[in-house]
N, C-alpha and C positions, 0 to 999 in steps of 0.2 A: 390274387397271390402269382397266377401265373405271367401276368403282365409284368411286376416286378422282376421276376427271375428274369425274364426274356432281356431285362432292362439291364439288369446286373449282370450278365452273360454279355451283353455290349458292349458295355463300360469296362470291363475286365478284358475282354478279345483287342479293344483298342486303345488297351494302357490309356484310359482316360486319369486313374486314380492310383496310390500304389498299393497294391495288393499281397497278403503273405501267402503262401502256398501249403504252408504246414500248420498246424494248429497245435495250438498253443496249451499250457498245462494249467487249470484254474486252484489256484491254492486257496483261498478266501473269497465264501459270498456274504453279504451281508444285505437286511431290505435295501440300501442306499447303495452297494456295490457291489467292486470283485476286486482280485488281486489274482493275474495269473503272470506265469514265464513264458517264454520263448524263447527258443533257439536265435543264438546272434547272427542279425539281418541287419549290418548296420548299414547298408543302401537305403534301405525301407525306414528303418527307426530312427535314423538321425534326421528327417523329414518332419516327426512329429515334434507338438510343443506340449506344452502342459494346458491344458483347456481346449485343447482339442480334439473334435469329436471323433469317435472311433464307431462305424460299423460291422458289426459280426456276429454270425452263424454262434448261439449259444442254445445248446441243449442239457436237461437234466434228466438224472434216470429217470426211464419208464416216460417221458414228454417228448413232442415232437421238436425239432431245434425251433426257435423263433430268430427274428434277426431284432437285434438289442442295439441300442444306440448309449454311449457313454461319452463322458469326458474324461480325457487321460489328466489324472491328480499329482502323480508322483510316476518318477521311471530311473532304472538303478543297473547297475551292471552286477549280476551274481556270478561269475564264474564266464560260463562259456552262453551262461541265460541272461536275456534281460526280465528284470519284473517290472509290471506297472502296475500301480493302482488307479483303476477307474470306478468314476461317481454314475450311476444310471441316470439317464434324461431321457424325457419323453415314454415313459412306460405305459403301454395301454395295462387297461384293469385284467385283463388273461395274464400279462407278462406280469403282472408283481405279484398276482396270485399263484402264478408256478413259484415265485423266488420265495414268496411267505410259508409256501405249503414245503418247500424244499428244507427251509429255515427249521419250522416245528418239526419235521423229520427228523435233522440230525440233534433236535435237542435231545 
């Protein structure tokens, strides 16, 4: 994990990929994906298209953050924010268990 964080820092520092500097707000979670809103940053979001994969840190209550991958399934403007629907891809068994446990706790 240390090597992954070093690689991530190098990529961000050298501006190899677009990076959001602020956090989004998760508004819905399911076993297969999530929806989140983010303050508009058109310079970044207009580069994304449906089916493109995002990598992002996601932290559930009382859990450590994990890096998740998800495909963009939809995106729309809501006032001064953008709302995206994402479908998880390639979750590890631990990541899926964290999601499943969270959903059970919320029911």
